[in-house]
Structures are given as structure tokens and as C-alpha cells.
C-alpha positions as CSV (number, residue, x, y, z in Angstrom):
1,X,93.2,65.0,57.7
2,X,96.4,63.0,58.0
3,X,98.0,61.8,54.7
4,X,100.8,59.1,55.1
5,X,103.5,58.7,52.8
6,X,106.6,56.4,52.2
7,X,110.0,58.0,51.7
8,X,111.3,56.6,48.4
9,X,114.6,58.4,48.5
10,X,116.6,61.6,48.6
11,X,116.3,64.2,45.8
12,X,119.4,66.5,45.8
13,X,120.6,67.7,49.1
14,X,117.4,69.2,50.5
15,X,114.6,67.2,49.0
16,X,112.8,63.8,49.7
17,X,110.7,61.9,47.1
18,X,107.5,60.8,48.8
19,X,104.8,58.4,47.6
20,X,101.4,59.1,49.1
21,X,99.8,56.1,50.7
22,X,96.6,56.8,52.6
23,X,94.6,59.5,54.0
24,X,92.5,59.4,57.3
25,X,90.6,61.9,59.5
26,X,92.7,62.2,62.6
27,X,92.2,64.7,65.4
28,X,89.4,66.3,63.4
29,X,87.8,69.3,64.9
30,X,84.5,68.2,63.4
31,X,84.7,64.8,65.0
32,X,85.9,66.3,68.2
33,X,82.6,68.3,68.4
34,X,80.6,65.2,68.2
35,X,82.0,63.8,71.5
36,X,81.9,60.2,72.0
37,X,80.3,59.5,68.6
38,X,83.2,61.4,66.9
39,X,85.7,59.3,68.9
40,X,83.9,56.2,67.7
41,X,83.8,57.2,64.1
42,X,87.6,58.3,64.4
43,X,88.9,55.0,66.0
44,X,86.9,52.8,63.5
45,X,87.3,54.5,60.3
46,X,89.7,53.0,57.9
47,X,92.3,54.9,55.9
48,X,91.4,55.9,52.4
49,X,93.8,54.7,49.8
50,X,94.6,58.0,48.4
51,X,97.9,57.0,46.6
52,X,96.1,54.3,44.8
53,X,93.2,56.5,43.9
54,X,95.7,59.3,42.4
55,X,97.6,56.6,40.5
56,X,94.3,55.5,38.9
57,X,93.6,59.1,37.8
58,X,97.1,60.0,36.6
59,X,99.9,57.4,36.8
60,X,103.0,58.9,38.7
61,X,100.7,61.4,40.5
62,X,101.1,59.8,44.0
63,X,104.8,60.7,44.0
64,X,105.9,64.1,45.0
65,X,109.3,65.8,45.7
66,X,109.3,68.0,49.0
67,X,112.1,70.3,49.4
68,X,113.0,71.9,52.7
69,X,113.7,75.7,52.3
70,X,114.2,76.7,55.9
71,X,115.2,74.7,59.0
72,X,116.3,75.4,62.6
73,X,115.7,73.9,66.0
74,X,112.1,74.8,66.2
75,X,110.9,75.5,62.7
76,X,110.8,73.8,59.2
77,X,109.5,75.2,55.9
78,X,109.0,72.7,53.2
79,X,107.7,73.2,49.7
80,X,106.2,71.0,47.0
81,X,109.1,71.1,44.3
82,X,106.6,71.3,41.3
83,X,104.3,73.8,43.0
84,X,106.7,75.8,45.2
85,X,104.5,79.0,45.0
86,X,101.3,77.2,46.0
87,X,102.2,74.4,48.4
88,X,104.2,75.7,51.5
89,X,104.1,73.7,54.8
90,X,105.5,75.0,58.1
91,X,106.2,72.7,60.9
92,X,106.7,74.1,64.4
93,X,108.1,71.8,67.2
94,X,105.7,71.8,70.1
95,X,107.1,71.6,73.7
96,X,110.5,70.8,74.7
97,X,113.0,70.4,71.8
98,X,114.1,67.1,73.1
99,X,110.3,65.8,73.0
100,X,110.2,65.5,69.3
101,X,106.5,66.4,68.9
102,X,105.7,68.6,66.0
103,X,102.7,70.5,64.7
104,X,102.0,71.6,61.2
105,X,100.4,74.9,60.3
């Protein structure tokens, strides 16, 4: 699943306030196992308006602050400010550093 968000602004020196917009299965391992049928489903599925759904359940819940707690040329560790012990995200740069491709773990 890939969730897309809009950067609303900076939060301190190491955080970004994000607003969740949509969620969509992209590069799903389950869809890949379905072969051409999975590719058809993936390419034709519309993103789910997850930000809108979150707002209907609890106003303000689609906005979060992500704080970067470690950063170097090949690794970034980011945490949800409100749930720093639970929500930890690690991104590792894939391939050449100049390529800019990342993979989240």
C-alpha cells in the first residue's frame, strides 16, 4: 500500500506536518502473484480517499507530524511525533546515491 500525503509545513527543525490524502495498492506482492490479472487490477484501481475517511471519523486525524531522528547519505529514520515508540519508518537509498531511488522498510 502506498499512502500519499501533502506537506503542510515544517514543524521545528526536524519535523514535517503532513496531511494524508489517498491510499492505493502499488507494487503489491499479492497482485504480482496474480500476473496479468494483478497488473490490470493495479493499473485500474482508484486511490482510496483515506484522508477524507480519517477526517470523517475524527476531525484533524489526517494530519501528522513526522520527525527525522537519524539521517545520512543512505539511511533516514523517521517517527510519528505523537507515537514515537510505535511508528518508526526506515528508508534506505537503493542503488547509486545520485539516483534518488528509495525503499522503505
